[in-house]
C-alpha positions in Angstrom: 0.0 0.0 0.0 1.4 3.4 -1.0 1.7 6.3 1.4 -1.2 8.3 -0.1 -3.6 5.4 -0.5 -6.3 4.7 2.1 -7.3 1.3 3.1 -10.8 -0.1 2.6 -11.2 -0.1 6.4 -10.4 3.7 6.5 -12.9 4.4 3.8 -15.5 2.3 5.6 -14.9 4.1 8.9 -15.1 7.5 7.1 -18.4 6.5 5.4 -19.8 5.4 8.8 -18.8 8.6 10.5 -20.4 10.7 7.7 -23.6 8.7 8.1 -23.7 9.2 11.8 -22.8 12.9 11.4 -25.6 13.4 8.9 -28.1 11.6 11.2 -27.1 13.7 14.2 -27.4 16.9 12.1 -30.9 15.9 10.9 -32.0 15.1 14.4 -30.7 18.4 15.7 -32.4 20.3 12.9 -35.7 18.5 13.5 -35.5 19.3 17.2 -34.7 23.0 16.5 -37.6 23.1 14.0 -40.0 21.6 16.6 -38.8 24.1 19.2 -39.3 27.0 16.8 -42.8 25.8 15.9 -43.6 25.5 19.6 -42.4 29.1 20.2 -44.4 30.3 17.3 -47.5 28.6 18.6 -47.0 30.2 22.0 -46.5 33.6 20.4 -50.0 33.6 18.9 -52.3 35.7 21.0 -54.7 33.8 23.1 -58.3 35.0 23.2 -59.7 34.9 26.7 -63.4 35.4 27.2 -63.6 37.1 30.6 -67.4 37.1 30.5 -67.7 33.4 29.9 -68.5 32.5 33.5 -70.6 35.6 34.2 -74.2 34.9 34.9 -77.3 36.9 34.0 -77.9 39.5 36.6 -81.6 39.0 36.3 -81.3 35.4 37.4 -81.6 34.8 41.1 -79.2 32.0 42.0 -76.9 31.3 45.0 -73.8 32.0 42.8 -75.2 35.2 41.5 -76.2 36.4 44.9 -72.7 35.6 46.3 -71.0 37.5 43.5 -73.2 40.6 44.1 -72.6 40.5 47.9 -68.9 39.9 47.4 -68.7 43.1 45.2 -70.6 45.2 47.7 -68.7 43.9 50.7 -65.3 44.7 49.1 -66.5 48.1 47.9 -67.5 49.0 51.5 -64.2 47.7 52.8 -62.3 49.8 50.2 -64.2 53.0 51.2 -63.5 52.2 54.9 -59.8 51.7 54.3 -59.6 55.0 52.3 -61.1 57.0 55.1 -58.9 55.3 57.7 -55.9 56.3 55.6 -57.1 59.9 55.5 -57.5 59.9 59.3 -54.1 58.3 59.8 -52.5 60.9 57.5 -54.2 63.7 59.4 -53.0 62.3 62.8 -49.4 62.1 61.3 -49.6 65.7 60.1 -50.9 66.9 63.5 -48.2 65.1 65.4 -45.5 66.4 62.9 -46.7 70.0 63.5 -46.8 69.7 67.3 -43.4 68.2 67.6 
């Protein structure tokens, strides 16, 4: 065998490595394509219907009554907290002026 010649075994190994290399390349490209498609699907805007679970206000049901009471209860609490904060701020100002 001359110095520049490759043996059949070397050619066979090179051919096997090329096949494996091509297979890994295709697997990687397929994975990257799937990931890109997943990201594209996630990027699409999702439509959320916020009124889907709302009930008709004219219907008298336990759930509807609970929602209405919950809204009024928290509205009254928010007003109470607002006035409490005003009173606390006034007390703070009075103490700051006196001291």
